[in-house]
Structures are given as structure tokens and as C-alpha cells.
N, C-alpha and C positions, 0 to 999 in steps of 0.2 A: 463502623460502617466499612464495608469492603470497597476498595478502589475499583473503578470501572476499568475494564480491559481496553487498551488502546490499540487500534488497528491502523497501520500505515497502508495507504492505497497509492500505488505508483504504476505508471504504464508508459511505454514508449508511444510516440505519436500514432503509429500504425495499429496499435492495440488499444487506444483510448476508448473507442466505441465498444470494443468487447468488454472492457472493464466497466464502463458505464452501464451497459446492458446487464452485466452480472450483478452490479450493485442494485440496480433498479428492480431486478427480479427478487433480490433478497432484502429489499428496503425495510420491510417490517422487522426482520430479525436483526439487521444492522443498527436499528435505532437505539438498541440497548448498549452500544459500544461507543467509545470516543473514537472519532475518525480523524485522521491526519493524512495529508497528501502533499505531493509536489504541486506547485501552483496551477499549472494547466489542467492536470488531472482533477484536482480538488474543485476548481471552478466548474468544469464540465459536469462532474458528479452532482454538485450542489444545484446547478441550474436545472438539470434534467430530473433529479430525484427529489429535490427539496430537502435533502439531508444536510446537516451542518458538517462541513469538512474543513478543519483548520488547514490553512495554507502555510507551507514551510519553505517556499522558494522554488524557483524553476530548477528542474533536475540538473541540466548541464552546467548551470552557473552556481551550483552549491546546494541545491535542494536535496540531491541524493546523499550528500555528505552530512547535511543537517539531520536527515532522517537516521543515518548511520549513527551519528552522535547521540541522538535521542534513544536509540536502541542500547547503546553502550551504557548510558546513565539510567536505564531501566524505565524510561517514560513510554516506550513503545513495546508492546507484547507480541505482536503478530505483524508479519510483512506479507502483503499481497501485491505482487509485482508482475504485471502482465508484460512479458518481455517479447520484443520483436527480434527474432533470431535471424532474420533475413537481411537486415540492414546494418551496416557498420555505424558505430556511434563514436563520435569524437571524444566522448567522456566515458569510454569503456572502463577505464581504471576506477572511476567513481562507482560505476555499477558493480564491478567486481568487489570493491571494498565494501559496499553495502551488503552484498550477498555473503561475503566472508564474515563480516561482523555479525550478521544474523545467525550464521552457523555457529560461530564461537560463543555467542551469547545464548545459544540453544533456544531460540524462539522459532515457532512454526513459520514456514515460508511456503507460499503458494505462487507458482509461476504461470498458472493458466486456470481456466474456469473449473476444470475437474478437481484439481488440488485445492482450489479455493472453496469449492463445495465441501470437500472433506474437512478442511480446517474449520470452516464455519460450523459444520455439524458437531465437531469435537468441542468447540467453544460453547455451543448451546446446551451441552450435557451438564 
């Protein structure tokens, strides 16, 4: 039996609604994947969409690093991270580490709804 693809769903506070809307729009397609997210994002997605999203901790207090670790060990196959580029983030080094690890591990990364659409269509093929 083939292992399910795991998608990490992460967003900054100012982009949470955008990510929740994207997930809700693609709810049917996303049901076939394992979903993991940072706590705040996972809770909002689950509450609004009804999808099960495993929580891995609050982003600024280690959630981003936990997701990065799970990418390193092969437990996460895709990163969808809706980034707020207009606000300074105190945990910027965690964010950069997460993105760098995703790049070095050669997993697909989507940073907005357009690239998330492209990645999802690729996964569905």
C-alpha cells in the first residue's frame, strides 16, 4: 500500500483567512492527503472546513521548526505556507530555516494561492 502524501499548512496571522479560504475551496481534493499544520492555522482550518489537520505547535514557539524537522525526516512531502511579507516577524530565522530545509529536501513549496493551486494540481495527477 502506498503511503499518503502529507501536506504541511502554515500561514502568518494576516494570511490565515486566505489559507483557510483556499483549503475550503479545495476541501474535497485535500481529503485524500494527510494534513499537518501549526496550531493556530490547523485549528482554524479544522473548525471552518471540517478537515482533520494535525497540530504541531505554535509557529513562533517551535511549530515552524517542528515542521522543518518533519520535512527533514521525510514525514512531510509538501509545504503550503501563506506568508505575510508586509509584517516583521520575530521568528524570521525559523521561517527562513523552514523554507531552506524545504528547498534542500526538494519538496514542493507554495507561498500563495496561485502556487498552491499549481502544487495541488500536480499532486492530483
